[in-house]
C-alpha positions, 0 to 999 in steps of 0.5 A: 735291739742287740746285745754286745760285749765290751768294757770301759778299758776299750780292749775287746768289743764283740757284737751280737749276731742278728741271726744266731745267739753268738757274738762276733769279735770285732778285730778293728777294735782290738786283738782278742784271745781266749786263754785256757787255765793252762795259759795256752790259747784256746783253738778248739770250738766248744772250749771256754777261756779267759778273754785276753785283749790288746787295744788298738784304740787306746793311744795314751794308755794301751792295754797289751794282753790285758786279762779281763777275768771274763770268760767266753766259749769259742764257737769258731771263726766266721759266722755261717748265718750272716757271713762275717769272717770274725772270731765267734764266741758264745756264752759270755760269762762275767767277771770271775772275782765279782760274784756272790752266791746266794742260798740257791747256789746260783752265781750273781754278778755284783754288777746285777746287784748294784743295778738293783740296789733300789730294791729293799731285798738287799737290805739284809746284806751287810758285806 
């Protein structure tokens, strides 16, 4: 079983490497960029940037330079472990605008919270 990154907007898709804890960005799906807080393209490995993509498969409603508000760290290009020549990301982080912070200070994704709504632990949350 492997993890992957993608979204219903069908702009960027990245598959988890079977040998390393990294994601290979699939260029057949769309054009993916990582953009820094200064709106500049991330080019140095180790830097984090917002995932911005242009879809190659959405003909009726194409997304061009779609800002996802999701973030990844650039590892580089090409995977030495498996040989795929694609852009490589690590440490994917979810949507910046969809978090809440409990007392412990750790960010919790709203998606994770919704998935666990059947649990009575959420009965105390009103908004």
